C-alpha positions in Angstrom: 36.8 133.7 283.2 33.4 135.2 283.3 30.9 133.9 285.8 28.1 131.9 284.1 24.6 133.1 284.6 21.3 131.6 283.7 20.7 134.4 281.3 24.3 134.5 280.0 25.5 132.9 276.8 28.9 134.4 276.7 31.6 132.0 275.9 33.4 130.8 278.9 36.3 132.8 277.6 34.9 136.3 277.6 37.3 138.2 279.8 40.6 138.6 278.1 42.5 137.6 275.0 45.5 136.9 277.1 43.6 134.4 279.4 41.0 133.4 276.9 40.0 130.6 275.7 40.4 127.1 274.9 39.0 128.4 272.0 38.7 134.6 267.0 36.2 136.0 263.5 36.3 135.5 259.7 36.1 132.2 258.2 39.6 131.0 257.3 40.7 128.0 255.4 43.4 125.5 256.1 46.1 127.6 254.4 45.5 130.2 257.2 45.7 127.7 260.0 48.3 125.2 259.0 51.2 125.8 261.3 54.0 123.4 260.5 56.9 122.0 262.6 60.4 122.3 261.3 61.3 118.6 260.9 61.4 117.0 257.5 58.7 114.4 257.8 55.4 116.1 258.2 53.3 112.9 258.2 51.6 112.4 261.6 52.5 109.2 263.4 51.3 107.5 266.6 53.4 107.6 269.7 55.4 109.9 271.9 54.4 112.4 274.6 52.5 115.7 273.9 53.3 118.4 276.4 50.8 121.2 277.0 52.1 124.4 278.6 49.3 126.6 280.0 48.7 129.7 282.1 45.5 128.5 283.7 45.0 125.2 285.5 42.4 122.8 284.2 40.3 123.2 287.3 37.1 121.4 288.0 38.0 118.4 285.7 34.5 117.1 286.1 32.1 117.1 283.1 29.3 118.5 285.2 31.4 121.5 286.2 33.1 122.5 283.0 31.7 125.3 280.9 32.7 124.2 277.4 31.6 124.3 273.8 32.1 121.4 271.4 33.4 119.2 274.2 36.3 121.5 275.2 39.9 121.0 274.3 41.8 119.0 276.9 38.5 117.7 278.4 37.6 116.4 274.9 40.4 113.8 275.2 38.7 112.2 278.2 35.0 113.1 277.8 32.9 112.1 274.8 29.4 113.7 274.4 26.3 113.0 272.3 27.5 115.4 269.6 30.8 117.3 269.1 32.5 119.8 266.8 33.7 118.8 263.4 37.5 118.5 263.8 38.5 120.3 260.6 40.2 123.6 259.7 38.3 126.8 259.3 34.6 127.0 258.3 34.1 123.3 258.1 35.1 123.0 261.8 32.1 125.1 262.8 29.7 122.2 262.1 28.2 120.0 264.7 28.6 116.2 264.1 27.8 113.0 265.9 30.0 111.7 268.7 28.6 109.0 271.0 25.3 109.2 269.0 24.7 107.9 265.5 23.5 111.3 264.3 23.0 114.9 265.5 19.6 114.2 266.9 16.1 113.5 265.6 13.5 116.2 266.5 9.8 116.0 266.5 7.8 118.4 264.3 8.2 121.4 266.6 11.7 120.7 267.9 10.4 120.2 271.5 11.4 116.5 271.7 14.9 115.3 270.6 15.8 111.6 270.3 19.3 110.1 270.1 20.6 106.6 269.5 24.0 105.6 270.8 26.5 103.8 268.6 27.2 100.2 269.3 30.3 99.1 271.1 30.9 102.1 273.3 33.0 101.4 276.4 34.5 103.1 279.4 38.2 102.8 280.4 37.3 99.8 282.5 35.7 98.0 279.6 32.1 98.3 280.8 29.5 99.4 278.3 28.3 103.0 278.0 24.5 103.3 278.2 21.9 105.9 277.7 21.2 105.8 281.5 24.8 106.9 282.1 24.2 110.0 279.9 21.0 110.8 281.7 22.7 110.4 285.1 25.7 112.6 283.9 23.2 115.3 283.0 21.3 115.0 286.3 24.4 115.3 288.5 25.3 118.6 286.7 22.2 120.0 288.5 23.7 119.3 292.0 24.7 122.6 293.7 28.0 121.2 294.7 28.8 120.5 291.0 27.8 123.8 289.6 29.7 125.7 287.0 28.5 124.3 283.7 26.3 125.9 281.1 22.8 127.0 282.3 20.8 125.9 279.2 19.6 122.5 280.5 18.0 124.0 283.5 16.2 126.5 281.2 15.3 124.1 278.4 14.3 120.8 280.0 10.7 120.4 281.2 10.5 120.6 285.0 14.2 121.2 285.5 14.1 124.7 286.9 14.2 123.7 290.5 15.8 120.3 290.2 18.7 119.8 292.7 20.4 116.8 291.3 20.4 113.0 292.1 22.1 113.3 295.5 19.1 115.2 296.9 16.4 114.0 294.5 16.7 110.3 293.7 13.7 110.5 291.3 15.7 112.1 288.5 14.5 114.2 285.6 11.3 113.0 283.9 12.2 115.2 281.0 14.9 112.7 280.0 13.8 109.2 279.1 15.9 106.1 278.4 13.6 103.5 276.9 16.5 101.2 276.3 20.3 101.1 276.7 21.0 102.9 273.4 18.1 105.4 273.3 17.7 108.7 275.1 14.9 111.2 274.6 14.8 114.9 275.8 11.6 116.8 276.4 12.0 120.6 276.1 9.9 123.6 277.4 10.0 125.2 274.0 11.3 124.6 270.5 15.1 124.6 270.3 16.4 123.9 266.9 20.0 124.2 268.1 19.8 121.4 270.6 22.5 119.5 268.7 24.9 122.3 269.6 24.0 122.0 273.3 24.6 118.3 273.2 28.3 119.1 272.6 28.6 120.4 276.2 30.4 118.2 278.6 27.3 117.8 280.7 26.3 115.3 278.1 29.2 113.0 279.1 28.2 109.6 280.3 28.9 109.0 284.0 28.4 105.5 285.5 26.4 106.0 288.7 28.3 103.3 290.6 31.6 105.1 290.0 30.4 108.6 290.9 32.4 110.0 293.8 30.7 113.4 293.9 33.1 116.3 294.3 36.1 114.0 294.2 35.1 112.6 290.8 37.3 115.2 289.1 40.4 113.4 290.5 39.7 110.4 288.4 36.7 110.8 286.1 35.8 107.6 284.2 37.0 108.1 280.6 34.8 107.6 277.6 37.4 109.1 275.3 40.8 108.1 273.9 42.7 109.0 277.1 42.2 108.4 280.8 43.5 110.5 283.8 46.4 108.9 285.6 47.4 112.0 287.5 45.7 115.2 288.7 47.8 117.4 291.0 46.9 120.7 292.6 43.4 120.9 291.1 44.4 120.5 287.5 47.7 122.3 287.6 49.4 119.1 286.5 47.4 116.5 284.5 48.8 113.4 283.0 46.7 111.4 280.5 47.5 108.0 279.0 45.7 105.8 276.5 42.3 104.4 277.2 42.8 100.9 275.7 39.0 100.4 275.5 38.4 103.4 273.3 37.8 102.4 269.7 38.6 104.6 266.8 35.9 102.7 264.9 33.3 104.5 267.1 35.0 107.9 267.0 35.6 109.6 263.7 36.7 112.9 265.3 39.6 112.2 267.6 42.9 111.1 266.1 44.6 110.2 269.4 48.2 110.2 268.0 50.3 110.6 271.2 50.7 107.9 273.8 50.7 110.3 276.6 49.5 113.9 277.2 51.3 115.9 280.0 49.5 119.1 280.9 51.4 121.6 283.0 49.8 124.9 284.1 50.4 127.9 286.3 53.1 129.2 283.9 53.6 132.9 283.0 52.5 133.6 279.4 55.9 135.0 278.4 57.6 131.9 279.8 55.3 129.7 277.7 56.0 131.5 274.5 59.8 131.5 275.3 59.8 127.8 275.8 57.7 127.1 272.7 60.0 129.3 270.7 63.2 127.6 271.9 61.6 124.1 271.6 64.3 122.4 273.6 63.8 118.9 274.9 60.2 118.0 275.7 59.2 121.5 274.6 59.8 120.6 271.0 56.6 118.5 271.2 54.7 121.1 273.2 51.6 123.2 272.5 49.5 125.7 274.5 45.7 125.8 274.7 45.4 129.1 276.4 48.3 131.5 275.6 48.4 133.8 272.7 51.3 135.7 271.2 51.2 139.4 272.1 52.0 142.3 269.8 55.7 142.5 270.8 56.2 138.7 270.7 54.4 138.4 267.3 56.7 141.1 265.9 59.8 139.0 266.9 58.3 135.8 265.6 57.2 137.3 262.2 60.9 138.2 261.5 62.0 134.6 261.9 60.9 132.3 259.1 61.3 129.1 261.1 59.2 130.5 264.0 56.6 132.1 261.7 56.0 128.6 260.2 55.1 127.4 263.7 52.4 130.0 264.3 48.8 128.8 264.1 46.1 131.5 263.3 42.6 131.1 264.5 39.2 132.9 264.5 36.5 132.4 267.0 33.0 133.9 267.3 33.8 137.0 269.5 33.1 140.7 269.2 34.5 143.6 271.1 32.2 146.6 271.1 31.0 149.9 272.7 27.8 149.5 274.6 25.2 152.2 275.2 22.7 152.4 278.1 19.8 154.4 276.4 18.3 155.2 279.8 21.3 157.5 280.6 21.5 160.9 278.9 22.6 161.8 276.3 22.6 158.2 275.1 18.8 158.2 275.1 19.0 160.2 271.9 19.6 157.8 269.0 21.3 160.6 267.0 24.0 160.8 269.7 24.6 157.1 269.5 24.7 157.3 265.7 27.2 160.3 265.9 29.5 158.2 268.0 29.2 155.3 265.6 30.2 157.5 262.7 33.1 159.1 264.7 34.9 155.8 265.5 38.3 155.4 264.0 38.5 151.6 263.7 42.1 151.6 262.4 43.3 153.2 265.6 41.2 150.8 267.7 42.7 147.8 265.8 46.2 149.2 266.4 45.4 149.6 270.1 44.3 145.9 270.1 47.7 144.8 268.8 47.5 145.5 265.1 45.8 143.9 262.1 47.4 140.5 262.8 45.6 140.3 266.1 42.4 142.2 265.5 40.0 142.6 262.5 37.7 145.7 262.3 34.0 145.0 262.8 30.9 146.8 261.6 28.4 144.0 262.4 27.7 142.7 265.9 27.7 139.1 264.6 31.2 137.7 263.9 31.9 137.5 260.1 31.5 133.7 259.9 29.0 131.7 257.8 27.8 129.6 260.8 26.6 132.8 262.6 24.6 133.9 259.6 27.0 136.9 259.0 25.4 139.5 256.7 27.8 142.2 255.9 26.5 145.7 256.6 27.9 149.1 257.7 24.9 151.2 258.8 27.1 154.1 259.9 30.1 154.1 257.6 33.0 155.7 259.2 35.7 154.5 256.8 39.0 153.5 258.3 39.6 156.7 260.3 36.1 157.9 261.3 33.6 160.3 259.7 33.9 163.4 262.0 31.9 165.6 259.7 28.9 163.3 259.7 29.2 162.9 263.4 29.1 166.7 264.0 26.1 167.0 261.7 24.2 164.4 263.8 25.2 166.0 267.1 23.8 169.3 265.8 20.5 167.6 265.0 20.5 166.2 268.5 20.9 169.6 270.0 24.7 169.5 270.7 26.0 171.9 268.0 28.9 172.9 270.4 29.8 169.3 271.1 29.3 167.4 274.4 31.3 165.8 277.2 30.7 162.1 278.1 32.4 159.4 280.2 33.7 156.1 278.9 34.0 153.3 281.4 36.6 150.6 280.8 38.6 148.0 282.5 42.2 148.5 283.7 43.1 144.9 282.8 45.8 144.7 280.2 43.7 142.6 277.9 43.8 144.6 274.6 40.0 144.4 274.6 38.3 146.6 277.2 41.5 148.2 278.4 43.0 151.7 278.5 44.6 151.3 275.1 41.2 150.8 273.4 39.6 153.5 275.5 42.3 156.1 274.6 41.9 155.3 270.9 38.2 156.0 271.1 38.8 159.2 273.1 41.1 160.5 270.4 38.7 159.7 267.6 35.7 161.3 269.2 37.6 164.4 270.0 37.8 165.1 266.2 34.0 165.1 266.2 33.7 167.6 269.1 33.1 165.0 271.7 35.2 165.2 274.9 35.6 161.8 276.4 36.5 161.4 280.1 37.9 157.9 280.9 36.8 156.0 283.9 39.1 153.0 284.4 38.1 150.3 286.9 39.8 147.2 288.3 38.5 144.2 286.4 36.1 142.8 289.1 34.7 146.3 289.8 34.3 146.9 286.1 32.5 143.6 285.6 30.2 144.2 288.5 29.3 147.7 287.4 28.5 147.0 283.7 26.5 143.8 284.5 24.2 145.4 287.0 21.1 147.2 285.7 21.2 149.6 288.7 24.8 150.7 288.1 25.3 150.2 284.4 27.0 153.3 282.9 25.8 155.1 279.8 28.9 154.4 277.7 31.3 151.6 278.2 33.5 148.9 276.6 32.1 145.3 276.4 32.7 142.0 274.6 30.8 138.8 273.8 31.7 135.3 272.7 29.4 132.6 271.6 28.9 129.3 273.4 28.6 127.6 270.0 29.0 128.9 266.4 25.5 130.3 265.8 23.7 133.6 266.0 21.4 132.4 268.8 23.7 132.4 271.8 25.2 135.6 270.4 22.2 137.8 269.8 19.6 136.5 272.4 21.5 137.2 275.6 22.3 140.7 274.5 19.1 141.8 272.8 16.2 139.6 274.0 14.2 141.7 276.4 13.1 138.7 278.4 16.7 138.1 279.3 17.1 141.4 281.1 18.1 140.5 284.7 17.2 143.2 287.2 18.6 141.5 290.3 21.6 139.7 289.0 24.2 139.6 286.2 22.6 141.3 283.2 24.1 141.1 279.7 21.4 142.9 277.7 23.4 146.1 277.9 21.1 148.2 275.7 18.1 147.1 277.8 16.3 146.3 274.6 12.8 144.8 274.9 11.4 144.9 271.4 8.5 142.6 270.9 9.3 142.1 267.2 12.9 141.1 268.1 11.8 138.7 270.8 9.3 137.1 268.5 11.9 136.6 265.7 14.3 135.0 268.2 11.5 132.5 269.1 10.8 131.9 265.4 14.4 131.2 264.6 14.8 128.9 267.6 12.1 126.6 266.1 14.2 126.0 263.0 16.1 122.7 262.8 17.6 123.7 259.4 20.6 125.4 260.8 21.6 127.0 257.5 18.1 128.6 257.2 18.4 129.7 260.8 21.8 131.3 260.2 20.3 133.5 257.4 17.6 134.7 259.8 20.1 135.5 262.5 22.1 137.6 260.1 19.0 139.6 259.0 18.1 140.1 262.7 21.5 141.4 263.5 21.1 144.1 260.8 17.6 145.0 262.1 18.9 145.4 265.7 22.0 147.3 264.4 19.7 150.1 263.1 19.0 151.1 266.7 22.7 151.9 267.3 22.7 150.2 270.8 26.3 149.1 270.2 29.3 150.1 268.1 31.1 146.9 266.9 34.8 147.6 267.0 36.8 144.4 266.2 37.0 140.7 266.3 40.2 139.2 267.9 42.6 136.9 266.0 44.4 134.2 267.9 48.1 133.6 267.2 49.8 130.7 269.0 53.1 129.0 268.7 53.7 125.2 268.6 56.8 123.3 269.3 59.1 122.4 266.3 58.2 118.8 266.3 54.4 119.2 266.4 52.4 117.8 263.5 48.8 118.0 262.2 47.8 121.4 263.5 44.0 121.8 263.0 42.2 125.1 264.0 38.5 125.3 263.5 36.3 128.4 263.5 34.4 126.8 266.4 37.3 127.2 268.8 39.8 129.4 267.1 42.7 127.5 268.5 44.7 124.3 267.9 42.6 121.2 268.4 44.5 119.0 270.8 42.7 115.9 269.7 44.3 116.1 266.2 47.9 116.8 267.2 50.8 114.3 266.5 54.3 114.6 267.9 56.1 112.3 265.5 
């Protein structure tokens, strides 16, 4: 997983399609997502045990330490938040909806103060009432250094929170969060933030009763506010067992179905083993799913040829873009015509093939993912067709003073992730050769690659990159990459083009003031096109997630918020 930074809004899954994600890029309807089991009765029923087979352990199972969007997947079974994602297929699932709160928040005129009211009758697993003070305390403990790991926004957004060290060191708490009564909580922000309802889906907004807080040991048995409680947590999340929270009431929770009686999460498994077990669906594996393991190209080819298996593949799309990044302070990329020439020369069909084929990757010409919630506005400023426009590229190179072509170096990761890996780099190398551009490849081990491209002092001129959104909006997608005020000179920097355009910065601020998220989305789409004219990136493709489910799994729901099966909707009978 990527390392969160105060200036980073990459999704917590922005390192590899293979490891990614509890959470792909065009809006897709239920017909695209509806994987079906093979048994005759498709009606979901209560009861049974759901098995989850994962590669990565569910480490840091503490709401303060989790970096999630929409409440997470497995975490969302235990932790409820003020708001959450709409648990529906496709585009409808990219909406934010109330969870513990009665609505998605009530802003003041300039969106610097947000007020929430809790629903009546909310209870923890021990039957005690959930209060607004518990949510305030849950947020405050997320500032404690020993519980770090969550999203950075609260430290940036809340008044006076920049240097707060959490309730263990500072008993006074955060004045920016007020709780005038047990059901009301008010947030005071440094600046207008129309997307605060999205932020309120993060697990830091989970209520934590102060009397039950055990600090760093809280993850072993966090107090449930959701439909399930933790009864076993072995080897730091490698084996989790969840059972019903009898004090959870469906009357207060319109989002979680909570069909199974028990959820058994087993991690540390090889991805090929997970897919083999799901494919065979023997014993407990017939009622198993995965929240982090995709089908690779070879596996997908086998599955596609088997009608029964193909019916058990869920398809998902998440806000995520793989792209070429330019550093315009490095020659010859300081010349916009060189950047444009490369944009024209790209053969997206070969790049898509290198990423696993059209079933696993969709060609991109916009930086924003092509989903409505992001404000996607279709454009292709440097039309290369499917196979590149070498003639136009050569023309621009000549205008830039490189009539005889040029030689450049492309930096990429050696990780076999089908994103920033050698396969993608080689496809780019082959395409640019047709335009008279010789590309030398510099492959680095994954950690070295990440360190190099995210350091202003070492950032190369031409490299592969990717970005995923913390929630389905243009804000956390465009701002970290193109807001000049987010350039980090002495830490992890994600503004790869080092863009500091006052008009871009001002438009980001203006959109952030909007509480009408549909109106904001249109503005994000227009800004994406405006930035695209500077050719600081070459969008390549959006990943598509394909995952198997066991033969007796029912009610597969995959939203455009996460791109993967929503575990809170699954039934096993």
